[in-house]
DOKOLVO-777199 format. One record per atom (N, C-alpha, C, O): x, y, z; residue in three letters. Coordinates in steps of 0.1 Angstrom, whole numbers, plus 5000, padded with zeros to 4 digits. Layout:
XYZala
...
This chain:
655528264510met
654228224510met
653828104503met
653228004508met
654128104489thr
653927994479thr
654527864486thr
653927754486thr
655827884492phe
656427754496phe
655527704509phe
655227584510phe
655227794517ala
654327744529ala
653027684524ala
652527584529ala
652527744515leu
651127694511leu
651327544505leu
650727444509leu
652227544494phe
652327404487phe
653127314496phe
652827194497phe
654127354502gly
654927274510gly
654127194523gly
654327084527gly
653327284528thr
652327224539thr
651427124533thr
651227014539thr
650927144521phe
649927064514phe
650726914510phe
650126804513phe
651826914505phe
652526814499phe
653126734511phe
653126614509phe
653526794523ile
654126724534ile
653026644540ile
653126524543ile
651826714542leu
650626644549leu
650026534538leu
649526434543leu
650026554526ala
649526444516ala
650426334516ala
650026214515ala
651726354518phe
652826244517phe
652626164531phe
652926044532phe
652226234541leu
651926164554leu
650626094554leu
650226034564leu
650026104544arg
648526034542arg
647526094551arg
646526034555arg
647726234554val
646626304560val
645426314549val
645726334537val
644126304553pro
643126324544pro
643326444537pro
643626544543pro
643026434523ile
643226544513ile
642426674518ile
642926784516ile
641326664522ala
640626784527ala
641226844539ala
641226974540ala
641626764549ile
642526834561ile
643726904556ile
644027014559ile
644326834546ser
645726894539ser
645327024534ser
646027114536ser
644327024526leu
643927164519leu
643727274528leu
644327384527leu
642827244539ala
642527334549ala
643727394557ala
643927514559ala
644527304561ala
645827314568ala
646827404559ala
647327504563ala
646927364548ala
647827464538ala
647227594537ala
648027694535ala
646027614538ala
645427744536ala
645827834550ala
646027954550ala
645727764560leu
645827814574leu
647227874575leu
647427994577leu
648227784573val
649627814576val
650027944570val
650528024578val
650027984556pro
650528094551pro
649728214556pro
650228334555pro
648528204560ile
647728324565ile
648328354577ile
648628474580ile
648528254585ala
649028284600ala
650528334600ala
650928404609ala
651228304590leu
652728344591leu
652928474584leu
653728554587leu
652128484573tyr
652528594563tyr
651528724562tyr
651928834557tyr
650328704567thr
649328804566thr
648928844579thr
649328784589thr
648128954580asp
647428994592asp
645928964592asp
645229004600asp
645428894581met
644128854581met
643828744592met
644628664596met
642428744598pro
642228654608pro
641928514602pro
641528504590pro
642228404610leu
642328274605leu
640628244601leu
640428154593leu
639828314607met
638428294605met
638028314589met
636928274585met
638928374581val
638628384567val
638728254561val
638028234551val
639528164566val
639428044560val
638127964562val
637627894553val
637527964574val
636227904577val
635227984568val
634327914563val
635328114567gln
634428184558gln
634228124544gln
633128104539gln
635528104538arg
635728044524arg
635127904524arg
634527864514arg
635327844534ile
634927694533ile
633227704535ile
632527624529ile
632727784543tyr
631327804543tyr
630727864530tyr
629627814525tyr
631227954525asn
630728024513asn
630727914502asn
629827904494asn
631927814501ala
631927714490ala
630727614492ala
630027564483ala
630627594505ser
629527484509ser
628127534505ser
627327464500ser
627827654507asp
626727724504asp
626427744489asp
626227854484asp
626327624483ser
626027624468ser
625127524463ser
625227404465ser
624027584457phe
622927494452phe
623527384443phe
623027274443phe
624527424434thr
625027334424thr
625727204431thr
625827104426thr
626227224444met
627027134451met
626027024456met
626326904458met
624827064457met
623726954461met
623626854451met
623326744455met
623826854439ala
623926754430ala
624726654434ala
624326544430ala
625826654441val
626826554444val
626126434452val
626026324448val
625626474463pro
624826364472pro
623626294465pro
623326174465pro
622926394458phe
621926324449phe
622226224439phe
621526124439phe
623326254431phe
623726164421phe
624326024427phe
624125914422phe
625026064437met
625625934446met
624525844452met
624725724453met
623425894457ile
622425824461ile
621525754449ile
621225634449ile
621425834439ala
620625764427ala
621425654421ala
620925554417ala
622925674421gly
623625554416gly
623425434424gly
623325324419gly
623425454437gly
623425344447gly
621925274445gly
621825154445gly
621025344445leu
619725294443leu
619525214431leu
619025104431leu
620125274420leu
620025194407leu
620925074407leu
620524974402leu
622025074413glu
623024964414glu
622424864423glu
622624744419glu
621724884434lys
621224774442lys
619724734438lys
619124644442lys
619124814429gly
617724804424gly
617724704412gly
616624694406gly
618724644408gly
618624534398gly
618924604385gly
618724534375gly
619424724383val
619924774370val
621024724366val
621024684354val
622124704373ser
623324664368ser
623424524360ser
624024504349ser
622624434366lys
622624304360lys
621824294347lys
622024204339lys
620824384345arg
620124394334arg
621024474323arg
620924454311arg
621724564328leu
622524634318leu
623724524313leu
624024524301leu
624224454321ile
625124334317ile
624524244308ile
625124204299ile
623224204310asn
622524114301asn
622424174286asn
622724114276asn
621924304287leu
621924384275leu
623124374267leu
623224324256leu
624224424274ala
625624424268ala
626024294262ala
626524294251ala
625724184270thr
626124054265thr
625424014253thr
625923944244thr
624124044253ala
623324024239ala
623624094229ala
623424044217ala
624324224231leu
624724304219leu
626024274214leu
626224284202leu
626924244223val
628424234219val
629124114224val
630224084220val
628424044232gly
628923904237gly
629523814228gly
630423734231gly
628823824214trp
629323724204trp
630623764197trp
631123684189trp
631123874200leu
632423914194leu
633523814200leu
633323754211leu
634723814193pro
635923764198pro
636223854212pro
636123974211pro
636423794223gly
636623884235gly
635523944240gly
635524044248gly
634323874235gly
633023944238gly
632723994251gly
632124094254gly
633423914261leu
632923944276leu
633724064280leu
633324134289leu
634924074274ala
635724194277ala
635124314271ala
635124424278ala
634524304260val
633724424255val
632424454262val
631924564261val
631824344268val
630724364277val
631024444290val
630324524295val
632224414294cys
632724514306cys
632624664303cys
632124744310cys
633224694290phe
633224834286phe
631724884283phe
631424994287phe
630924804276val
629624854272val
628824864284val
628024964285val
628824764293ala
628024774305ala
628424884313ala
627524964317ala
629724904316ser
630325024324ser
629925154318ser
629625254325ser
629825174304ala
629325294299ala
627825314302ala
627425424305ala
627025194301phe
625625224303phe
625525254318phe
624625334321phe
626225194328phe
626025214341phe
626625354345phe
626125414354phe
627725394337gly
628325544339gly
627225634337gly
627225744343gly
626325604328ala
625125704324ala
624225714336ala
623325794336ala
624325644346ile
623525634358ile
624125664371ile
623425724379ile
625525634373ser
626025654386ser
626825764388ser
626825824398ser
627625804377gly
628625924378gly
629725884387gly
630225984392gly
630125774390ser
631225734400ser
631925624394ser
631325524390ser
633225624394ser
634125514388ser
634125404397ser
634125284392ser
634125414412thr
634325304421thr
633025224421thr
633025104423thr
631825304420ala
630525234419ala
630425154407ala
629825044408ala
630925194396thr
630925134383thr
631825004383thr
631524894377thr
632925004390val
633824894391val
633124784399val
633124674395val
632424824411ile
631824724419ile
630524674412ile
630324554411ile
629724754409ala
628424724403ala
628524624391ala
627724534390ala
629524644381ile
629824574370ile
630724464373ile
630424344370ile
631724494378gly
632924404382gly
632424274390gly
632824164387gly
631624294400ser
631324194409ser
630824084402ser
630923964406ser
630124104390thr
629424004380thr
630523954370thr
630623834367thr
631224064364met
631824024353met
633223964354met
633723884346met
633824014365val
635223944367val
635123804370val
636023734365val
634223744378pro
634223604379pro
633623534366pro
634023414363pro
632823594358ala
632423554346ala
633623534336ala
633823434329ala
634423644335leu
635523634326leu
636523524328leu
636923444320leu
636823514344ile
637723404348ile
637123264343ile
637823184337ile
635923244346lys
635123124343lys
635223094330lys
635522974327lys
635123184320ala
635223164306ala
636423144300ala
636423134288ala
637623144309gly
638823124304gly
639723224302gly
640823194297gly
639223364305tyr
640223474305tyr
641123474315tyr
640823404325tyr
642223524314asp
643523524323asp
643023624334asp
642423724331asp
643223584348lys
642723674359lys
643423794358lys
642623894361lys
644623814355asn
645123944354asn
644624044342asn
644624174343asn
644223964332phe
643524054320phe
642124084326phe
641824204325phe
641324004333ala
640124024338ala
640124154348ala
639224234348ala
641024154357leu
641224264366leu
641624394360leu
641124494364leu
642424394351ala
642924524343ala
641824554336ala
641624674335ala
640824484329thr
639924534319thr
638724584328thr
638124684324thr
638524534339met
637524594347met
637824744354met
637124834356met
639124734358ala
639524864364ala
639624974353ala
639425084357ala
639924944340ser
639825024331ser
638525064326ser
638325174324ser
637624974325ala
636225004323ala
635625084332ala
634625144327ala
635925084345gly
635325154356gly
635425294354gly
634425364357gly
636425354351tyr
636725494350tyr
635825554338tyr
635825674336tyr
635125484331leu
634125514322leu
632925584330leu
632225674324leu
632725554342gly
631725604352gly
631825744353gly
630825804355gly
632925814351val
633125954353val
633326034340val
633426154340val
633325944329ile
633526024316ile
631926034309ile
631526134304ile
631325914311ile
629925914306ile
629025994316ile
629025964328ile
628326104311pro
627526184321pro
626126094325pro
625726004319pro
625626144338pro
626126224346pro
627526194353pro
627826074355pro
628326294356ser
629626264363ser
629926364374ser
629826484372ser
630226324386ile
630626404397ile
631926494395ile
631926604400ile
632926444388pro
634026534385pro
633426644376pro
633826764379pro
632726624366met
632126734357met
631226844366met
631226964364met
630626794376val
629926884386val
631026974393val
630827094394val
632226894398ser
633226974404ser
633927084394ser
634227194399ser
634127044382tyr
634627144373tyr
633727244371tyr
634227354371tyr
632327234369gly
631427334368gly
631527434379gly
631427554377gly
631727374393ile
631627464405ile
632927544403ile
632927664406ile
634127484399ala
635527534400ala
635627664390ala
636327774393ala
634927644378thr
635227734368thr
634027814363thr
634127894355thr
632727784368gly
631627854364gly
631127814349gly
630227874343gly
631727684346thr
631127634332thr
629727564335thr
629527504346thr
629027574325ser
627727494324ser
627927344328ser
628727274321ser
627227294337val
627127144339val
626527074329val
626826954326val
625427134324gly
624627084314gly
625527054303gly
625626944298gly
626427164297asp
627227144286asp
628227044288asp
628526964279asp
628827024301met
629726924303met
629226784302met
629826694296met
628026764307phe
627326634306phe
627326604290phe
627826504286phe
626526704283met
626626654268met
628126634262met
628326544254met
628926714266ala
630226694260ala
630926554262ala
631726504254ala
630526504273gly
631126374277gly
630726254270gly
631526154271gly
629626254262phe
629226114255phe
630026084244phe
630425964244phe
630426164234ile
631326114224ile
632626084227ile
633125984221ile
633426144237pro
634626094243pro
634425964249pro
635125874247pro
633425954257gly
633125824263gly
633125704254gly
633625594257gly
632325724242ile
632125634231ile
633425594226ile
633725474224ile
634225694223leu
635625674218leu
636425584227leu
637125484222leu
636325604240leu
637125534249leu
636725394250leu
637525304252leu
635225364247val
634825234247val
635225164236val
635525044237val
635225224225ile
635725154212ile
637125124212ile
637525024207ile
638025224217ser
639625214216ser
639825074226ser
640424974222ser
639225094237met
639724984247met
639124864244met
639624764249met
637924854237ser
637324734233ser
638224664222ser
638124544220ser
638924744216ile
639824684204ile
640824594209ile
640924484204ile
641424624220tyr
642324544228tyr
641524414232tyr
641924304229tyr
640524444238gly
639824324243gly
639524214232gly
639524094235gly
639024274220ile
638824174209ile
640124124204ile
640224004201ile
641124184204tyr
642524124200tyr
642824024210tyr
643123914205tyr
642724044222tyr
643023934233tyr
642223814231tyr
642723704232tyr
640923844230gly
639923734229gly
640123654217gly
639923534218gly
640423704206lys
640623634192lys
641823534194lys
641823424189lys
642823584201lys
644123524203lys
644123404213lys
644923314211lys
643323424224phe
643523334235phe
642123274239phe
642023174246phe
640923324235val
639723264242val
638723264230val
638323364223val
638223124228pro
637323084218pro
636023154222pro
635723184234pro
635323184209val
633923254211val
632923134214val
632823034207val
632023154225thr
631123054230thr
629723104229thr
628823034231thr
629523234225val
628223304226val
627823334211val
628723384204val
626723304207lys
626123334195lys
625123454196lys
624523464206lys
625023544185phe
624223654186phe
622723594184phe
622523504176phe
621923644192ser
620423614190ser
619623744191ser
619623824201ser
619023764179ser
618123894180ser
617023894189ser
616623994194ser
616523774192lys
615323764200lys
615723794215lys
615023864222lys
616923744218glu
617623774232glu
618023914233glu
618023974244glu
618423974223ala
618824114223ala
617624204225ala
617724304231ala
616524174218val
615224254221val
614724214236val
614324304244val
614624094240arg
614224074253arg
615124134264arg
614524174274arg
616324144262ser
617324214272ser
617024364271ser
616924434282ser
616824414258phe
616624574257phe
615324594264phe
615324694272phe
614224524263ile
612824554269ile
613024544284ile
612324614291ile
613924454289asp
614124424303asp
614924554309asp
614724604321asp
615824604301ala
616624714306ala
616124864303ala
616724964307ala
615024874296ile
614524994290ile
614325104301ile
614525214298ile
613925064315trp
613725164323trp
615125214330trp
615125314336trp
616025134329ala
617425194331ala
618025284321ala
618625384324ala
617725244308leu
618225324297leu
617525454295leu
618025534287leu
616325464301leu
615625594299leu
616025694308leu
615625804306leu
616725664319met
617125764328met
618125874324met
617925994328met
619225844315pro
619925954309pro
619226044301pro
619526164302pro
618325984294gly
617426084286gly
616626174293gly
616526294289gly
616026124302ile
615226204312ile
615926324318ile
615526444318ile
617126284324ile
618026384330ile
618626494320ile
618426614322ile
619126444311leu
619626544299leu
618626614292leu
618726734289leu
617426534289gly
616326604282gly
615726714291gly
615226814287gly
615726684304gly
615126774313gly
616026904316gly
615427004318gly
617326884316ile
618127004316ile
618127084306ile
617827204307ile
618327024292tyr
618327104279tyr
616927154276tyr
616727254268tyr
615927084281gly
614727134277gly
614227244286gly
613227304284gly
615027284298gly
614727394307gly
613627344317gly
612927434323gly
613527224318ile
612527174328ile
613127174343ile
612327194352ile
614327154344phe
615027164357phe
616527174354phe
617027144343phe
617227214366thr
618627234366thr
619327104367thr
618726994370thr
620627114366pro
621426984368pro
621226944383pro
621126824386pro
621227024393thr
620926994407thr
619526914408thr
619426804412thr
618626984403glu
617126934403glu
617126804396glu
616426714400glu
617926794385ala
617926654378ala
618426554386ala
617826444385ala
619526574394ala
620026484404ala
618826424413ala
618626314415ala
618226534419ala
616926484428ala
616026394419ala
615526284423ala
615726434407val
614826364399val
615326214398val
614626114400val
616626204394ala
617326084394ala
617225984405ala
617225864404ala
617126064417cys
616825974431cys
615525914431cys
615325794435cys
614626004427leu
613125974426leu
613125854416leu
612625754420leu
613525864406tyr
613425754394tyr
614025634400tyr
613425534399tyr
615225634407gly
615825514412gly
614925454423gly
615025334424gly
614125514431ile
613225464440ile
612125394433ile
611825284437ile
611625464424ile
610325414415ile
610825274409ile
610225174411ile
612025274401ile
612525154396ile
612825044405ile
612424924402ile
613525074416gly
614024964425gly
612824914434gly
612824794437gly
611825004438phe
610724954446phe
609624904438phe
608924804442phe
609324964427phe
608024934421phe
608024874406phe
607024824402phe
609024874400ile
609424804388ile
610124684389ile
609524574387ile
611324694393tyr
612224574395tyr
612024504407tyr
612124384407tyr
611524584417arg
611124524431arg
612224464436arg
611924354441arg
613524494437glu
614624454443glu
615124524454glu
616124474461glu
614424644458leu
614924744469leu
613924724479leu
612724704477leu
614324734492asn
613424744504asn
614224854513asn
615324894511asn
613324884523ile
613625014531ile
615224974537ile
616025064538ile
615524844542lys
616724824548lys
617924854538lys
618924924541lys
617824804526ile
618724834516ile
619024984512ile
620125044511ile
617725044511ala
617625184507ala
618425274518ala
619225364516ala
618125234531met
618925314543met
620325294542met
621025394544met
620925164538ser
622325144538ser
622825234527ser
623925294529ser
622025234515ile
622525304504ile
622725454508ile
623725514506ile
621625514515val
621725644519val
622825674528val
623425784527val
623125594536lys
624325614546lys
625525604539lys
626425684542lys
625725514530ala
627025494523ala
627325614514ala
628425654513ala
626225674508ser
626325794500ser
626525914507ser
627226004501ser
626025934518val
626126054527val
627626054532val
628226164533val
628325944535val
629625934538val
630625994526val
631426084527val
630325914515ser
631125944503ser
630926094499ser
631926174499ser
629726144497ser
629526264492ser
629926364503ser
630226484499ser
629926344515gly
630426434525gly
631926454523gly
632426574524gly
632726344521met
634026344517met
634326444506met
635126534507met
633526424494ile
633726494482ile
633526644484ile
634226724479ile
632426684492met
631926794493met
632926884504met
633127014503met
633526804513phe
634426874522phe
635826884514phe
636626974517phe
636126804504ile
637226854497ile
637026974487ile
638027044483ile
635726994482ile
635427104474ile
635427224483ile
635827334478ile
634927224496ala
634827344504ala
636327384507ala
636827494504ala
637127284512thr
638527324516thr
639327364502thr
640227454503thr
639027324493ala
639827354480ala
639427504478ala
640427574473ala
638227554480ala
638027684479ala
638927784488ala
639427894484ala
639127744500ala
640027814508ala
641427814504ala
642127914505ala
641827694498phe
643227674493phe
643327774479phe
644327834475phe
642227774473gly
642127854461gly
642228004465gly
642928084458gly
641628044474phe
641628184479phe
642928224482phe
643328334479phe
643828144489val
645228184494val
646028194479val
646828284476val
645728104471met
646528104458met
646428234451met
647328304447met
645128274449thr
644728404443thr
645128514450thr
645628614444thr
645028514462trp
645628634471trp
647128654469trp
647728764469trp
647828544467asp
649328554465asp
649528554451asp
650728554448asp
648628564441gln
648728564426gln
649428464421gln
650128484411gln
649328334426ile
650028224421ile
649528194408ile
650328164399ile
648228194406pro
647728164391pro
648428254381pro
648828214370pro
648628384383thr
649128484375thr
650528454371thr
651028464360thr
651328414383arg
652728384381arg
652828254373arg
653728234364arg
652028164375ile
652228024369ile
651928054353ile
652728014345ile
650828124351ala
650528164338ala
651728224330ala
652028174319ala
652228324336ala
653428394331ala
654628294329ala
655328304319ala
654728204338ala
655928114336ala
655628024324ala
656528014315ala
654427964322ile
654327884312ile
654227964298ile
654527904288ile
653728094298met
653628174287met
655128204282met
655428234270met
656028194292ser
657428234289ser
658028134282ser
658928164275ser
657528004283ile
658227894277ile
657527874262ile
658127834252ile
656327914263ser
655727914247ser
654427974248ser
653627944257ser
654128074238ser
652628114238ser
651828044229ser
650728094225ser
652227934225ser
651527844216ser
650427764223ser
650727704234ser
649327764216lys
648227694223lys
648627544222lys
648427474232lys
649127484211ile
649527344211ile
650427314222ile
650227224230ile
651627394224ala
652527374234ala
651927374248ala
652327294257ala
651027484250phe
650327504262phe
649627364268phe
649727314279phe
648827324257leu
647927194259leu
648927074263leu
648626994272leu
649927054257met
650826964258met
651426964273met
651326864279met
651927074277leu
652327104289leu
651427064301leu
651727004311leu
650127114298val
649027084308val
648726934309val
648426884320val
648826864298asn
648626724297asn
649526644305asn
649226554312asn
650826684304val
652026624311val
651826644328val
652026564337val
651526774330leu
651226824344leu
650026734350leu
650126674361leu
648926724343leu
647826644348leu
648226484348leu
647826424358leu
648726434341ile
649226294341ile
650026264353ile
649826164360ile
650926364356phe
651726344369phe
650926364381phe
651026284390phe
650026484381val
649226494392val
648226394395val
647926354406val
647626334384gly
646726234385gly
647326104391gly
646526014395gly
648626084392thr
649025964399thr
649025954413thr
649025844419thr
648926084420phe
648926074434phe
647826174440phe
647926204452phe
646926214432met
645926304438met
644526274434met
644326244422met
643526274441glu
642126234439glu
641726324427glu
642226434424glu
640626274419thr
640226354407thr
639726484410thr
640226584406thr
638726474419asn
637926594423asn
638826704429asn
638726824426asn
639726654438ala
640726764444ala
641526814435ala
641726934436ala
642126744425ala
643026804415ala
642326914405ala
642827014401ala
641026864402ile
640226974393ile
640027094402ile
640327204397ile
639427094416leu
639227214423leu
640427284424leu
640327404424leu
641727234425ile
642927304428ile
643527374415ile
643927484414ile
643427274404leu
644227334391leu
643227394381leu
643627464372leu
641827374381ala
641027434371ala
641027594373ala
641127664363ala
641027634386pro
641027784385pro
642327844381pro
642327954376pro
643527784384ile
644827824381ile
644927824365ile
645427924359ile
644327734357leu
644627714343leu
643527794334leu
643627804322leu
642427834342met
641327884334met
641828034327met
641428064316met
642528114335pro
642828234328pro
643728224315pro
643628304305pro
644728114315met
645528104304met
644528044293met
644628094282met
643727944295cys
642727904285cys
641928004279cys
641627994267cys
641628114288gln
640628214281gln
641528304272gln
641128354262gln
642728324278gln
643828414271gln
644128344256gln
644228424246gln
644228214255leu
644428134244leu
643228114235leu
643428074224leu
642128134240gly
640828114232gly
640427974233gly
639627914224gly
640827914243ile
640427754245ile
639027754251ile
638727814261ile
638227664244glu
636727634249glu
636927564263glu
637427454264glu
636427634273met
636427574285met
635727444288met
636127364297met
634627414280val
633927274281val
634727174276val
634827074282val
635327204263ala
636227084258ala
637527084267ala
638026974268ala
638127184273phe
639127184282phe
638827094294phe
639627014298phe
637627114299gly
637127034310gly
637126884308gly
637626804316gly
636626844298ile
636526704293ile
637926654291ile
638126534294ile
638826724286met
640326684283met
640826654298met
641326544301met
640626764306met
641026744321met
640626624328met
641326554336met
639326604327ile
638626484334ile
639126364328ile
639426264336ile
639226344314val
639626224310val
641226194314val
641726084316val
642026314314asn
643326294318asn
643526244333asn
644326154336asn
642726304341leu
642826284356leu
642226144358leu
642726074368leu
641326104350ser
640525964353ser
641525864348ser
641325744353ser
642525894339ile
643525784337ile
644325744349ile
644825634351ile
644425864358gly
645225854370gly
644625754380gly
645225704389gly
643325714377met
642725614385met
643225464384met
643125374393met
643925454372leu
644625324367leu
646125324371leu
646825224369leu
646725434376thr
648125444379thr
648525454393thr
648025534400thr
649425374398pro
650025374410pro
650525514415pro
650925584406pro
650625564427pro
650325484440pro
648825524443pro
648325454452pro
648125604437leu
646725634442leu
645825534435leu
645225454442leu
645725534421gly
645025424414gly
643825364422gly
643925244425gly
642725444425val
641725384432val
641125284426val
640825184433val
640725264412asn
640325154405asn
641025034407asn
640524924407asn
642525044409leu
643124914411leu
643024864423leu
643224744423leu
642724914433phe
642324874447phe
641024804446phe
640824694450phe
640224884439val
638624834441val
638524714432val
637824624436val
639124704421ala
639224584412ala
639724454418ala
639324344417ala
640924494424ala
641624374432ala
640824314442ala
640824194443ala
640024414451gly
639324364461gly
638024294457gly
637224244466gly
637624284443leu
636524194439leu
636624054440leu
635723984442leu
637924014439ile
638223874442ile
639323844452ile
640023744452ile
639523944461gly
640523924472gly
641923924467gly
642623864475gly
642523984456glu
643723984452glu
644424114457glu
643824204462glu
645724094456lys
646624234458lys
646524314446lys
646224264435lys
646924454447thr
646924534437thr
647924494425thr
647724534414thr
648924424428asp
649924394420asp
649324304409asp
649924304399asp
648424234410ala
647524154400ala
646924234391ala
646724174380ala
646724354393val
645924434383val
647024514375val
646724564364val
648124534380ile
649224614373ile
649924524365ile
650824444370ile
649624524352asn
650224424342asn
650224484328asn
649824604327asn
650624414318lys
650924454304lys
649624494299lys
649524584291lys
648324424303his
647024444298his
646624584303his
646124664295his
646924634315leu
646524744321leu
647324854312leu
646824964309leu
648624834309met
649424924302met
648924944289met
648925064285met
648424854280trp
647824874269trp
646524954269trp
646325034260trp
645724924279tyr
644425024281tyr
644725164284tyr
643925244280tyr
646025194291ile
646325324294ile
646825394281ile
646625514279ile
647525324274ile
648125354260ile
647025414252ile
647125524247ile
645925324251leu
644725344242leu
644025474247leu
643725554239leu
643825484261ser
643225604265ser
644025734264ser
643525844264ser
645325724263cys
646025844260cys
646025884246cys
646126004243cys
645825784236ile
645825814222ile
644325904221ile
644226004214ile
643325864228val
642025924227val
642226064233val
641726164228val
643026054243leu
643226184251leu
643926304241leu
643426414241leu
644926264234val
645526354225val
644426384214val
644526504211val
643526304209leu
642526344201leu
641626454206leu
641426554200leu
641126424219leu
640326534225leu
641026654229leu
640426754231leu
642326654231thr
643126784233thr
643226844220thr
642926964220thr
643526804209tyr
643726894197tyr
642626884187tyr
642726934176tyr
641626824190val
640326824182val
639226854190val
638426764192val
639226974197pro
638026994205pro
636726984200pro
635826954208pro
636526994187gly
635226964182gly
634626834184gly
633326824183gly
635326734188ile
635026614193ile
633926614205ile
632926544207ile
634526704214ala
633626704227ala
632626804225ala
631526794231ala
632726914217met
631927024216met
630926984205met
630027064202met
630926874199phe
629826864188phe
628326864193phe
627426934187phe
628126794204leu
626726784209leu
626426904217leu
625226954217leu
627226964224pro
626827104230pro
626727194221pro
625727274223pro
627427214209asn
627027304198asn
625727284191asn
624927374187asn
625527154190leu
624327104182leu
623127154191leu
622127214185leu
623127144203leu
621927174212leu
621827314216leu
620927354224leu
622827394213arg
622827544217arg
621827624209arg
621627744212arg
């Protein structure tokens, strides 16, 4: 039964069948071949997973990100980041990371971050004398901050899969996100100091002006997280509030939105969120078959037979996730693997929030690795290049620096848990 489940899934995934269809079919085959259960049980599991209040946060956050992207927020965040750090050696590279972190606190999506920030920053980097390959690798790497800095759609998926507080996940993502910004900015500064002269001078007047211009965008994360932790609204309601806030900013404050643009945003968001929610629903059916066949229990026993050490377990999990992240979409990987790994984490006394951050950072690095590497395709498409232009030594350094931060988060869980523990 295990072979039928995973064999069907990997064969279909290899044939490039959409991941949601692969998951549903993989659940159907072993039930049809090895059990007397009606196939309708798969449909019931898909329906039950879809009938979730928490899942409603996904389309709301995607619409909010689109409204803020098209509503003039991204260019104001870039202006603010340029005023704050553009004077550093490699300043424009650092701007990519800082602006992406700011935008990540709004969008919750890596591809949206690459497009919103990269469409301006990649041409600016090339015009300023940065190597084209460096510019593309920098923007692809900066883009995955969109799912580390909260709010984050993979954090919502992890909360659904494990029953972990989405609010705690959001708070836990801030410090890891800042560490990633700092670590990757170090390489940007090194490159800039060596190859590109500094042309921008710091101006406190410009910094203040840019801050005032971007203040409405910067308020949104505080409203969302403050509302969640203040007990004013749930994470799902916070996503709806974010949509309303995006409408107010885009239509009445920055005045860069109109009905036509807003409708195109809603249409694109419905398509993208529908895909993610379909994956979540079919992953529930896939997970049901795994549980029925006691696959999580057997995997746990196999790992524990290698070593019962927490250190060894976390190392093995990281190796597994890095491998999985190279060919599987982040949300799908979370929904399949998190329920399998959760019992072992509980047995070893691992904090599920910290483990979730480790898992999301690890799988997000997969956005930079072939063959899936979604950020590679999106970044290359910004200037009509092939993906090969993004896969270079600069990208490798960003991946190495990200892995160093990943190791810190793995073995020093207090980094991720500092803010959630502070606010409990």
